C-alpha positions as CSV (number, residue, x, y, z in Angstrom):
1,M,-19.8,54.1,-14.3
2,S,-22.7,52.1,-12.8
3,L,-22.1,49.3,-10.4
4,A,-24.2,46.8,-12.4
5,G,-23.3,45.7,-15.9
6,N,-25.2,47.0,-18.9
7,I,-25.2,46.5,-22.6
8,E,-26.9,48.7,-25.2
9,T,-26.9,48.7,-29.0
10,R,-27.1,51.8,-31.4
11,P,-26.8,52.0,-35.1
12,D,-24.0,54.1,-36.7
13,G,-24.6,53.9,-40.5
14,S,-23.7,50.5,-41.6
15,N,-22.1,49.8,-38.3
16,L,-23.8,48.5,-35.1
17,I,-22.2,49.8,-31.9
18,V,-22.5,47.5,-28.9
19,D,-21.8,49.6,-25.8
20,A,-20.8,47.5,-22.8
21,S,-20.5,49.3,-19.4
22,G,-20.4,48.7,-15.7
23,T,-19.4,45.6,-13.9
24,W,-19.0,42.3,-15.9
25,T,-18.2,39.7,-13.3
26,L,-19.5,36.3,-12.3
27,A,-21.9,38.0,-9.8
28,T,-23.7,40.0,-12.5
29,I,-23.2,37.9,-15.6
30,S,-26.5,35.9,-15.5
31,G,-28.7,38.8,-16.5
32,L,-26.1,40.2,-19.0
33,D,-25.8,36.9,-20.7
34,K,-29.4,36.9,-21.7
35,Q,-29.1,40.4,-23.2
36,V,-26.0,39.4,-25.1
37,R,-27.7,36.4,-26.6
38,A,-30.6,38.7,-27.8
39,I,-28.3,40.9,-29.9
40,A,-29.1,40.3,-33.6
41,P,-27.6,42.8,-36.2
42,S,-29.3,43.5,-39.5
43,S,-28.0,42.0,-42.6
44,G,-24.8,43.7,-43.9
45,Q,-23.9,45.5,-40.7
46,S,-20.5,45.3,-39.1
47,V,-20.4,45.2,-35.3
48,S,-18.1,47.1,-32.9
49,I,-18.2,46.0,-29.3
50,D,-17.0,49.0,-27.3
51,L,-15.5,48.2,-23.9
52,R,-14.3,51.7,-22.9
53,N,-17.0,52.0,-20.2
54,V,-16.5,48.6,-18.7
55,G,-15.2,48.8,-15.1
56,L,-14.7,45.5,-13.4
57,L,-14.2,42.5,-15.8
58,D,-13.3,39.0,-14.8
59,T,-12.9,35.8,-16.9
60,A,-16.6,35.1,-16.9
61,G,-17.5,38.5,-18.3
62,A,-14.7,38.4,-20.8
63,W,-15.9,35.0,-21.9
64,V,-19.5,36.2,-22.6
65,L,-18.2,39.1,-24.7
66,F,-15.7,36.9,-26.5
67,R,-18.5,34.4,-27.2
68,L,-20.7,37.2,-28.6
69,R,-17.9,38.2,-31.1
70,E,-17.4,34.6,-32.2
71,R,-21.1,34.0,-32.6
72,L,-21.5,37.1,-34.8
73,K,-18.4,36.0,-36.9
74,G,-20.0,32.6,-37.3
75,E,-23.2,34.2,-38.6
76,G,-21.2,36.2,-41.3
77,F,-20.8,39.6,-39.6
78,Q,-17.6,41.5,-39.1
79,A,-17.3,41.9,-35.3
80,E,-14.3,43.4,-33.5
81,F,-13.3,44.9,-30.1
82,P,-12.1,48.4,-31.2
83,H,-11.4,49.7,-27.7
84,V,-9.9,47.1,-25.3
85,G,-8.0,48.7,-22.3
86,D,-4.7,47.4,-21.2
87,S,-6.2,46.1,-18.0
88,H,-8.6,43.9,-20.0
89,E,-6.4,42.8,-22.8
90,G,-4.7,40.0,-20.8
91,L,-8.1,38.3,-20.1
92,F,-9.0,38.2,-23.8
93,H,-5.6,37.0,-24.8
94,H,-5.9,34.2,-22.3
95,I,-9.3,33.2,-23.7
96,V,-8.0,33.2,-27.2
97,E,-5.1,31.0,-26.2
98,C,-7.6,28.5,-24.6
99,E,-9.7,28.5,-27.7
100,E,-6.7,27.9,-30.0
101,Q,-5.7,24.8,-28.0
102,P,-6.6,21.5,-29.8
103,P,-9.4,19.5,-28.3
104,M,-8.3,16.8,-25.9
105,N,-7.9,13.5,-27.6
106,L,-9.7,11.0,-25.4
107,Q,-8.3,7.5,-26.0
108,K,-10.7,4.7,-26.1
109,F,-10.6,2.6,-23.0
110,H,-9.2,-0.9,-23.7
111,P,-9.6,-3.1,-20.6
112,F,-7.1,-5.8,-21.8
113,R,-4.5,-3.2,-22.7
114,R,-5.0,-1.5,-19.3
115,L,-4.6,-4.9,-17.6
116,A,-1.4,-5.6,-19.6
117,D,0.0,-2.1,-18.7
118,R,-0.7,-2.6,-15.0
119,T,0.7,-6.1,-15.0
120,G,3.9,-4.9,-16.7
121,Y,4.2,-1.9,-14.4
122,Q,3.7,-4.0,-11.3
123,S,6.1,-6.7,-12.5
124,Y,8.8,-4.0,-13.1
125,Q,8.1,-2.5,-9.6
126,M,8.4,-6.0,-8.1
127,W,11.7,-6.5,-9.9
128,L,13.1,-3.2,-8.5
129,E,11.8,-4.1,-5.0
130,T,13.5,-7.5,-5.2
131,K,16.8,-5.9,-6.3
132,A,16.6,-3.3,-3.5
133,M,15.9,-6.0,-0.9
134,L,18.7,-8.2,-2.1
135,A,21.0,-5.1,-1.8
136,F,19.8,-4.6,1.7
137,F,20.3,-8.3,2.4
138,G,23.9,-8.1,1.2
139,E,24.6,-5.0,3.3
140,M,23.1,-6.7,6.4
141,M,25.3,-9.8,5.8
142,L,28.5,-7.6,5.6
143,T,27.5,-5.8,8.8
144,A,26.8,-9.1,10.5
145,A,30.2,-10.5,9.4
146,G,31.9,-7.5,10.8
147,A,30.0,-7.7,14.1
148,L,30.9,-11.5,14.4
149,L,34.6,-10.7,13.9
150,R,34.4,-8.1,16.6
151,P,31.7,-9.4,19.1
152,R,31.9,-6.2,21.2
153,R,29.9,-4.5,18.4
154,L,26.9,-6.7,19.1
155,K,24.4,-5.1,21.4
156,F,23.6,-8.0,23.7
157,T,21.4,-5.9,25.9
158,S,19.3,-4.9,22.9
159,I,19.2,-8.6,21.7
160,V,17.9,-9.8,25.0
161,S,15.3,-7.0,25.1
162,H,14.0,-7.9,21.7
163,M,13.9,-11.6,22.6
164,E,11.5,-10.7,25.3
165,Q,9.4,-8.6,23.0
166,V,9.2,-11.0,20.1
167,G,9.4,-14.2,22.1
168,I,8.0,-14.2,25.7
169,N,5.4,-11.5,24.9
170,A,4.2,-13.4,21.9
171,M,3.6,-16.7,23.7
172,P,-0.1,-16.0,24.8
173,I,-1.3,-15.2,21.3
174,V,0.7,-18.0,19.6
175,G,-0.4,-20.5,22.2
176,L,-4.1,-19.6,22.0
177,L,-4.3,-19.6,18.3
178,T,-2.4,-22.8,17.7
179,F,-4.4,-24.5,20.5
180,L,-7.6,-23.5,18.7
181,V,-6.3,-24.6,15.4
182,G,-5.4,-28.0,16.9
183,V,-8.9,-28.3,18.2
184,V,-10.5,-27.4,14.9
185,L,-8.2,-29.6,12.8
186,T,-8.9,-32.6,15.1
187,F,-12.7,-32.0,15.0
188,Q,-12.8,-31.7,11.3
189,G,-10.5,-34.6,10.6
190,A,-12.5,-36.8,12.9
191,D,-15.8,-35.8,11.3
192,Q,-14.5,-36.8,7.9
193,L,-12.6,-40.0,8.9
194,R,-15.6,-41.2,10.9
195,R,-17.4,-41.9,7.6
196,F,-14.8,-44.6,6.9
197,G,-14.5,-45.9,10.4
198,A,-10.9,-44.6,10.6
199,E,-11.3,-42.1,13.4
200,I,-8.0,-43.3,15.0
201,F,-6.1,-41.9,12.1
202,T,-7.2,-38.4,13.1
203,V,-4.1,-38.5,15.5
204,N,-1.9,-39.2,12.5
205,L,-3.4,-36.3,10.6
206,L,-3.0,-34.0,13.5
207,G,0.5,-35.0,14.4
208,I,2.1,-35.0,10.9
209,S,0.3,-31.9,9.6
210,F,0.9,-29.8,12.7
211,L,4.5,-30.8,13.4
212,R,5.6,-30.5,9.7
213,E,3.6,-27.5,8.5
214,T,0.7,-26.0,10.4
215,G,2.5,-25.2,13.7
216,I,5.5,-23.4,12.4
217,L,3.5,-21.8,9.6
218,M,0.9,-20.4,11.9
219,T,3.7,-19.2,14.2
220,A,5.5,-17.4,11.4
221,I,2.3,-15.7,10.1
222,I,1.5,-14.5,13.7
223,I,5.0,-13.2,14.2
224,A,4.9,-11.5,10.8
225,G,1.8,-9.7,11.7
226,R,2.9,-8.9,15.2
227,S,6.7,-8.5,15.3
228,G,7.4,-7.8,11.6
229,S,5.0,-4.9,11.7
230,A,6.5,-3.7,15.0
231,F,10.0,-3.7,13.5
232,A,8.8,-1.6,10.5
233,A,6.8,0.8,12.7
234,Q,9.6,1.3,15.3
235,I,12.3,1.9,12.7
236,G,9.9,3.9,10.5
237,T,9.0,6.2,13.4
238,M,12.7,6.8,14.1
239,K,13.2,7.6,10.4
240,V,10.4,10.2,10.6
241,N,11.9,11.7,13.7
242,E,15.3,11.9,11.8
243,E,16.9,9.7,14.4
244,V,18.3,7.4,11.7
245,D,19.9,10.4,10.0
246,A,21.3,11.5,13.3
247,M,22.9,8.1,13.7
248,R,24.5,8.3,10.3
249,A,25.8,11.8,11.0
250,L,27.4,10.5,14.2
251,G,29.1,7.6,12.3
252,I,26.8,4.9,13.7
253,N,25.6,2.2,11.3
254,P,21.8,2.0,11.7
255,I,21.9,-1.6,10.4
256,E,24.3,-2.6,13.2
257,L,22.3,-0.8,15.9
258,L,18.7,-1.4,14.7
259,V,18.5,-4.3,12.3
260,L,21.0,-6.9,13.7
261,P,19.7,-7.1,17.3
262,R,16.1,-7.5,16.0
263,T,17.1,-10.2,13.5
264,I,19.3,-12.2,15.9
265,A,16.6,-12.0,18.6
266,L,13.9,-13.3,16.2
267,I,16.2,-16.1,14.9
268,L,16.9,-17.3,18.4
269,V,13.3,-17.3,19.7
270,M,11.5,-18.6,16.6
271,P,12.5,-22.3,17.0
272,L,11.3,-22.1,20.6
273,L,8.1,-20.5,19.6
274,G,7.6,-23.1,16.9
275,F,8.1,-25.9,19.5
276,Y,5.7,-24.1,21.9
277,A,3.1,-23.8,19.1
278,D,3.5,-27.5,18.2
279,M,2.9,-28.5,21.8
280,A,-0.1,-26.1,22.1
281,G,-1.6,-27.5,18.9
282,L,-1.1,-31.1,20.1
283,V,-2.7,-30.3,23.4
284,G,-5.7,-28.8,21.7
285,G,-6.0,-31.8,19.4
286,A,-5.6,-34.3,22.3
287,L,-8.4,-32.5,24.2
288,M,-10.7,-32.7,21.2
289,A,-9.7,-36.3,20.6
290,V,-10.6,-37.2,24.2
291,I,-14.0,-35.5,23.8
292,S,-15.0,-36.5,20.3
293,L,-13.2,-39.9,19.8
294,D,-13.4,-41.2,23.4
295,L,-9.6,-41.8,23.4
296,S,-7.6,-41.7,26.5
297,I,-4.5,-39.5,26.8
298,G,-2.4,-42.7,26.8
299,Q,-4.0,-44.0,23.6
300,F,-3.5,-40.6,22.0
301,L,0.2,-40.5,22.9
302,T,0.8,-44.1,21.8
303,Q,-0.9,-43.5,18.4
304,L,1.0,-40.2,18.0
305,Q,4.4,-41.9,18.7
306,S,3.8,-44.7,16.3
307,A,2.4,-42.5,13.5
308,V,4.7,-39.5,13.6
309,P,8.4,-40.0,12.9
310,M,10.9,-37.7,14.6
311,W,11.8,-36.1,11.3
312,S,8.3,-34.6,11.1
313,F,9.1,-32.6,14.2
314,W,12.6,-31.5,13.0
315,V,11.2,-30.5,9.6
316,G,9.1,-27.8,11.2
317,I,11.9,-26.7,13.5
318,I,14.5,-26.4,10.7
319,K,12.2,-23.9,8.9
320,A,11.9,-21.7,12.0
321,P,15.2,-19.7,11.7
322,V,14.7,-19.2,8.0
323,F,11.2,-17.8,8.5
324,A,12.5,-15.6,11.3
325,F,15.3,-14.2,9.1
326,A,12.9,-13.4,6.3
327,I,10.4,-11.7,8.6
328,A,13.1,-9.6,10.3
329,L,14.7,-8.7,6.9
330,V,11.4,-7.5,5.4
331,G,10.3,-5.6,8.5
332,C,13.5,-3.7,9.0
333,Y,13.9,-3.1,5.2
334,N,10.4,-1.5,5.0
335,G,11.1,0.5,8.2
336,L,14.2,2.1,6.7
337,K,12.2,2.9,3.5
338,V,9.8,5.2,5.4
339,E,9.9,8.8,4.0
340,G,9.1,11.6,6.5
341,S,5.4,11.2,7.3
342,A,3.1,9.2,9.5
343,E,1.2,8.1,6.4
344,S,4.4,6.5,5.1
345,V,4.9,4.6,8.4
346,G,1.4,3.1,8.1
347,R,1.9,2.2,4.4
348,M,5.3,0.6,5.0
349,T,4.1,-1.3,8.0
350,T,1.2,-2.8,6.0
351,R,3.6,-3.6,3.2
352,A,6.0,-5.3,5.6
353,V,3.2,-7.6,6.9
354,V,2.0,-8.5,3.4
355,Q,5.5,-9.2,2.0
356,S,6.5,-11.1,5.1
357,I,3.6,-13.5,4.9
358,F,4.1,-13.9,1.1
359,L,7.8,-14.7,1.6
360,V,7.1,-17.1,4.4
361,I,4.6,-19.1,2.3
362,V,7.0,-19.1,-0.7
363,I,9.9,-20.4,1.5
364,D,7.6,-23.0,3.0
365,A,6.7,-24.2,-0.5
366,V,10.4,-24.4,-1.4
367,F,11.1,-26.4,1.8
368,S,8.3,-28.8,0.9
369,V,9.7,-29.4,-2.5
370,I,13.3,-30.0,-1.1
371,F,12.1,-32.3,1.6
372,S,10.0,-34.3,-0.8
373,F,12.9,-34.6,-3.2
374,I,15.3,-35.9,-0.5
375,G,12.6,-38.2,0.9
376,I,12.1,-36.6,4.3
């Protein structure tokens, strides 16, 4: 048996013998394929493809020989494999099975149908996510009620520690961003109102918009990106390290130990951060008013006091605990949904931020409708 593959033809009466020998593999098939294609029996001959002298045979070689037989059959000749060894029979059987499979039915791409399918799927997934989050909310409420009935179960040390992390440590970024937003809002408002000779009303615009909406909304978005993501990442990492499973094995409720302290801490500090953000925004607006409108600090404060009712301040502060609860709920929920990999931690952390910001804006819109309806 030669190392290289070979194929020869010899007549045997009305039969044409095709002798295949040697190695028929992917490495040698390029030259053999040309010889196979050149085989052309005379009219009326039958063809026997003899494989007794074939040594090594892989799928590529078997496919070339099988294609030869099918080509000859298609041209009207009788072509068979009279001698197929047991070691080669499986390859040909597999190729025949592949040939007998029906061709793949490629459906025509319909963009509107695809859009409808994806919309329906995402809507269904959103419904399932909402149900799961409501179930988590109910479980957290039951745990909180049990902890309030037995205050010793509340981890006050953990609450204070998280208050420092989500409150005091967040003050620099909250103060800086709200200060700059106050500067920008005052500058843009003054630039527009100057066209009507009403620059003084820039103070009204700044005070009402910042105290009612912008200050607390900016704070909630910053905290969602900073603390909500931290909650998801911290709890998610504990889930990956199987610490949460260990807590359950020891009879410790992870919601009581991990979720409640973070939620209570954020609810307690969010109104204070909202007040701090309001003051930082007003300071930035006052600075820009002094620079661009030639107002004194006294004139700014007088106009602010006369234009902004006290309820504008309380409207923003009332929203703060609700925003805090939503951010903590979403962050902890996504942290507990992490499934055993670092990639899952990143995905759930990102989802926590997106869902938190979305929920905060929805809640803010609901508050706006309610306050408008009751005339506040």
